[in-house]
C-alpha positions in Angstrom: -66.6 30.9 59.6 -66.8 30.6 55.9 -64.1 29.4 53.5 -63.9 31.9 50.6 -63.9 30.9 46.9 -62.2 33.9 45.3 -61.9 35.4 41.8 -58.6 35.9 40.1 -58.5 39.0 37.8 -56.5 38.5 34.7 -55.3 42.1 33.9 -52.6 42.3 31.4 -49.9 43.6 33.8 -50.3 40.5 36.1 -47.7 37.9 36.8 -48.2 34.5 35.2 -46.7 32.7 38.1 -47.0 34.5 41.5 -50.7 33.9 42.3 -50.7 30.3 41.0 -47.7 29.6 43.2 -49.4 31.1 46.2 -52.5 29.0 45.5 -50.6 25.8 44.7 -52.0 25.6 41.2 -50.3 25.1 37.9 -49.7 28.3 35.9 -51.8 28.7 32.8 -49.3 30.9 31.0 -51.8 33.8 31.2 -51.4 36.8 33.5 -53.1 36.5 36.9 -53.0 40.0 38.5 -55.2 40.1 41.5 -56.9 37.7 43.9 -60.0 39.5 45.3 -61.3 38.7 48.8 -64.4 40.5 50.0 -67.9 41.6 48.9 -67.1 44.1 46.1 -69.9 43.6 43.5 -67.4 43.5 40.7 -66.0 40.1 41.9 -67.5 39.1 45.3 -66.1 36.1 47.1 -68.4 33.1 47.3 -69.4 31.1 50.4 -71.3 27.9 50.9 -73.3 27.5 54.2 -74.9 24.2 53.1 -77.5 25.7 50.7 -75.2 26.0 47.7 -72.7 28.7 46.7 -73.7 32.3 47.3 -71.8 35.6 46.7 -70.7 37.2 49.9 -72.2 40.6 49.0 -75.7 39.0 48.8 -75.1 37.1 52.0 -74.3 40.3 53.8 -77.1 42.2 52.2 -79.6 39.6 53.5 -78.7 40.4 57.1 -76.1 43.1 57.5 -76.3 43.3 61.3 -75.7 39.5 61.7 -72.7 39.5 59.3 -71.1 42.8 60.0 -72.3 43.5 63.5 -74.6 46.4 64.6 -71.6 48.6 65.4 -70.0 48.3 62.0 -73.3 48.8 60.2 -73.9 52.0 62.2 -70.4 53.3 61.5 -69.9 52.2 57.8 -73.3 51.2 56.5 -74.7 47.8 55.5 -71.8 46.7 53.3 -68.3 45.3 54.0 -66.2 48.5 54.0 -63.0 47.0 52.7 -61.6 44.8 49.9 -58.6 42.6 50.4 -56.4 41.5 47.5 -53.2 39.7 46.6 -51.7 41.8 43.9 -49.0 40.3 41.6 -47.5 42.8 39.1 -45.1 41.7 36.4 -45.3 45.0 34.5 -46.2 48.5 35.8 -49.7 49.5 36.7 -51.0 52.9 35.6 -49.8 56.1 37.3 -52.9 57.1 39.2 -54.5 58.9 42.1 -57.7 58.4 44.0 -60.3 61.0 45.0 -61.4 62.1 48.5 -64.9 60.9 49.6 -66.3 64.4 48.8 -64.7 64.4 45.3 -66.0 60.9 44.7 -69.5 61.8 45.7 -69.5 64.9 43.5 -67.9 63.1 40.5 -70.2 60.2 40.8 -73.3 62.4 41.0 -72.2 64.4 38.0 -71.6 61.4 35.8 -74.9 59.9 36.9 -76.7 63.2 35.9 -74.9 63.1 32.5 -76.1 59.5 32.0 -72.7 57.9 31.5 -73.1 54.2 32.0 -71.1 52.9 35.0 -69.3 50.4 32.8 -68.4 52.9 30.1 -64.7 53.0 29.4 -64.6 56.8 29.8 -66.3 56.8 33.1 -64.1 58.1 36.0 -66.3 57.4 39.0 -67.6 53.9 39.4 -69.0 54.6 42.9 -69.3 57.5 45.4 -66.6 56.3 47.8 -63.0 57.2 48.4 -60.2 54.6 47.9 -57.4 54.8 50.4 -55.2 51.7 50.2 -52.3 49.9 51.9 -49.9 47.6 50.1 -47.8 45.2 52.1 -45.0 43.4 50.2 -44.8 39.6 50.0 -41.8 39.8 47.7 -39.5 42.6 46.9 -41.8 45.3 45.6 -41.1 48.4 43.5 -43.2 51.4 43.0 -43.5 55.2 42.5 -45.2 57.1 45.4 -45.7 60.8 45.9 -44.0 63.8 44.4 -40.3 64.5 44.7 -39.4 68.0 45.8 -39.3 70.3 42.8 -35.5 70.7 43.3 -34.9 67.0 43.3 -37.2 66.4 40.3 -35.4 69.3 38.4 -32.0 67.8 39.2 -33.0 64.4 38.1 -34.4 65.7 34.8 -31.3 67.9 34.2 -29.0 64.8 34.7 -30.7 63.2 31.7 -29.6 66.0 29.4 -32.8 65.9 27.3 -33.5 69.3 25.7 -37.2 68.8 25.6 -37.3 68.7 29.4 -36.0 72.2 29.8 -39.5 73.9 30.2 -40.3 71.5 33.0 -37.0 72.0 34.7 -37.5 75.8 34.5 -40.9 75.5 36.1 -39.6 73.3 38.9 -36.8 75.6 39.7 -38.6 79.0 39.5 -42.2 78.4 40.8 -43.6 77.8 44.3 -43.9 74.1 45.1 -47.6 73.5 44.3 -47.4 75.6 41.1 -44.2 74.0 40.1 -45.5 70.4 40.5 -48.8 71.0 38.9 -47.3 72.9 36.0 -44.6 70.3 35.4 -47.2 67.5 35.5 -49.5 69.3 33.1 -46.5 69.9 30.8 -45.5 66.2 30.9 -49.1 65.1 30.1 -49.2 67.5 27.2 -46.3 65.8 25.4 -48.6 64.4 22.7 -47.4 65.9 19.5 -44.4 64.8 17.4 -42.0 66.9 19.4 -43.4 65.6 22.6 -43.1 62.0 21.5 -39.5 62.7 20.6 -38.9 64.0 24.1 -40.4 60.9 25.6 -38.3 58.6 23.4 -35.2 60.6 24.4 -36.0 60.2 28.1 -36.4 56.5 27.6 -33.0 56.2 26.1 -31.5 58.4 28.8 -32.9 56.5 31.8 -31.9 53.2 30.2 -28.3 54.4 29.7 -28.2 55.7 33.3 -29.7 52.7 35.0 -26.5 50.5 35.4 -24.7 53.2 37.3 -27.6 54.4 39.5 -27.2 52.9 43.1 -30.8 53.9 44.1 -32.5 51.7 41.5 -34.7 54.5 40.4 -33.3 54.7 36.9 -33.7 51.0 36.5 -37.3 51.3 37.6 -38.0 54.1 35.1 -36.2 52.1 32.3 -38.3 49.1 33.1 -41.5 51.2 32.7 -40.2 52.8 29.5 -39.6 49.4 28.0 -43.0 48.1 28.9 -44.8 51.3 27.7 -42.8 52.7 24.8 -43.7 56.2 23.8 -46.0 56.7 26.9 -45.9 60.3 28.2 -46.4 58.9 31.6 -42.6 58.2 31.7 -41.9 62.0 32.0 -44.7 62.3 34.6 -43.0 59.4 36.5 -39.8 61.4 36.9 -41.7 63.7 39.2 -42.4 60.8 41.6 -40.4 59.1 44.3 -39.0 55.7 43.5 -39.5 53.2 46.4 -38.5 49.6 47.0 -40.2 47.5 49.7 -38.8 44.4 51.3 -41.1 41.6 52.3 -43.2 42.7 55.3 -42.8 46.4 54.6 -45.8 48.5 53.5 -47.0 51.8 52.0 -50.2 53.7 52.8 -51.7 55.6 49.9 -54.2 58.3 50.8 -56.4 60.4 48.5 -54.7 62.7 46.0 -51.3 60.9 46.2 -50.0 60.0 42.7 -48.5 56.5 42.6 -47.8 53.5 40.4 -46.8 49.9 41.3 -44.0 48.7 39.0 -43.5 45.1 39.9 -43.7 42.6 42.8 -46.3 40.7 44.9 -48.1 42.1 47.9 -51.2 41.9 50.1 -53.3 45.0 49.3 -56.3 46.3 51.3 -58.5 49.3 50.4 -61.8 50.9 51.0 -64.5 49.2 49.0 -64.2 51.4 45.9 -63.0 51.3 42.3 -62.4 55.0 41.7 -59.2 55.6 39.8 -57.9 58.6 37.8 -55.1 57.7 35.5 -52.4 59.6 33.7 -49.9 57.2 32.3 -48.6 53.6 31.7 -52.1 52.5 30.6 -54.2 51.9 27.5 -57.3 52.9 29.6 -59.1 56.2 29.8 -57.0 59.2 30.8 -58.9 62.4 31.9 -56.1 64.9 32.6 -58.4 67.8 33.8 -60.2 65.5 36.3 -56.9 64.0 37.5 -55.5 67.5 38.1 -58.5 68.2 40.3 -57.9 65.3 42.7 -54.1 65.3 42.9 -52.5 67.0 45.9 -49.5 69.0 44.7 -47.1 68.7 47.6 -43.9 66.8 47.9 -42.9 64.3 50.5 -40.8 61.2 50.9 -42.7 57.9 51.0 -43.1 56.6 54.5 -42.2 52.9 54.5 -44.2 51.2 57.2 -43.0 48.3 59.3 -45.5 46.5 61.5 -45.9 47.6 65.1 -46.1 44.9 67.8 -49.5 44.4 69.4 -51.1 42.0 71.8 -50.9 38.2 71.4 -48.3 38.4 68.6 -50.2 40.7 66.3 -48.1 42.9 64.0 -50.2 45.9 63.0 -49.9 48.3 60.1 -51.5 51.4 61.5 -53.5 53.7 59.1 -55.4 56.9 59.7 -58.8 55.6 58.6 -61.3 53.2 60.1 -62.6 51.4 57.0 -59.8 48.9 57.1 -57.2 47.5 59.6 -54.5 45.1 58.4 -52.2 43.0 60.6 -50.1 40.0 60.4 -49.5 37.0 62.6 -46.5 34.8 62.4 -47.7 31.9 64.5 -45.6 30.1 67.0 -46.4 27.3 69.4 -49.2 29.0 71.4 -52.6 29.7 69.9 -53.8 33.2 69.1 -57.3 34.3 69.9 -59.1 36.8 67.8 -62.2 38.8 69.0 -65.5 38.5 67.1 -66.9 42.0 67.4 -66.2 43.0 63.8 -66.2 41.4 60.4 -62.9 39.8 59.4 -61.2 38.2 56.5 -58.2 36.0 57.2 -55.6 35.1 54.5 -53.0 32.4 55.0 -49.8 33.3 53.1 -47.5 30.6 54.5 -47.9 27.2 56.2 -51.2 25.8 57.5 -53.4 27.4 60.1 -56.3 25.8 62.0 -59.3 28.0 63.0 -61.6 27.0 65.8 -64.7 28.9 67.0 -67.6 27.5 69.1 -67.2 24.0 68.0 -66.5 24.9 64.3 -63.1 24.2 62.8 -61.6 25.3 59.5 -58.2 24.6 58.0 -56.5 27.2 55.8 -53.5 26.4 53.7 -51.3 28.8 51.8 -53.4 31.0 49.6 -56.7 30.2 51.3 -58.9 32.6 53.1 -61.9 32.8 55.3 -64.7 35.3 56.3 -65.5 35.6 60.0 -68.8 37.3 60.7 -69.2 39.7 63.6 -71.2 37.2 65.8 -69.3 37.9 69.0 -67.6 34.5 69.0 -63.8 34.4 69.5 -61.7 32.4 67.1 -58.5 30.5 68.0 -55.7 30.3 65.4 -53.2 27.4 65.7 -50.4 26.6 63.3 -46.7 26.9 64.2 -44.8 28.5 61.3 -47.9 29.7 59.6 -48.4 33.4 58.5 -51.8 34.9 58.5 -53.0 38.3 57.5 -56.0 39.6 59.3 -58.2 42.3 57.7 -61.0 44.0 59.7 -62.2 47.5 60.6 -61.6 49.8 63.5 -64.8 50.4 65.5 -65.4 53.8 67.0 
């Protein structure tokens, strides 16, 4: 078992207080957006096995079979296939979508052929992997997820009484679903001239005025984004998306092609080990509208709010349709919980104190601390009445 020393990413949208509070550290006054746990080369966790600190990605690369297990290496390759984070948003993240694995491989290969540096700000594909993800709320958590039905989006826009939205409303009410949604998104993202900026400003005023009387909270969510990103055309694109509010313990799974944006809140996030993001609003970063339009799936659907399913030995599982990651939660009681050792695992304590014991080795995790458990076959016992532990691992075939 290895205690992890993790990197905190200081993106501008981050909360100044949520991650310091979780870690029991004083706030610096600067945003602290994400706590990364894993072996992503962008910010790998660090372990110390007695020979000094070493990045986890290099430790795994030195002997993948010993760290990940032969079965995981055969199924996923010689790298840890998931990245675990604590995400703390004080302001909205960009409206974005992620590619399929095939789209990521094609896009990455194309940009490599064109000689675009991986760290170039206009680079779309940082790697050749897909990036499905799961967000599980630790606090009340607000976001946008998936397309509204065209009729619902049209009714919402019409209620704002903004003349500049009429072309989008007409598209949404007269075209088949995929054509309506793609056409409306393209129209929204084309609002870049003076008239378009006037439309965006009018929408901002309208959602702000409507927010106090909207029982769903959606208008307040849109108004919040409008205040944080004044003049951003992403506000009109956001009207096409479902507003969702998670309570602590609830989760959302976000697959390829699903447009989404996190607005505010703190959660545990797990994803495939990738950094491929196509953005279209609420961001100062690179926006590639044609590439985004290629990867987005233009079909409507209500967000499926997930609640954990009971498993064995007190496990509460958030089931997902992929194998690269598996997230579950333990709310420990008096009796110990025993975890198998057939796959790589990262454990994160989000409440109380938990004692880990495995083959004579012991490790204590307090709130905000985490550990890597290699796939060495050894079982690990967890003890800590009142503690909450998130377990991230893979699903072996």
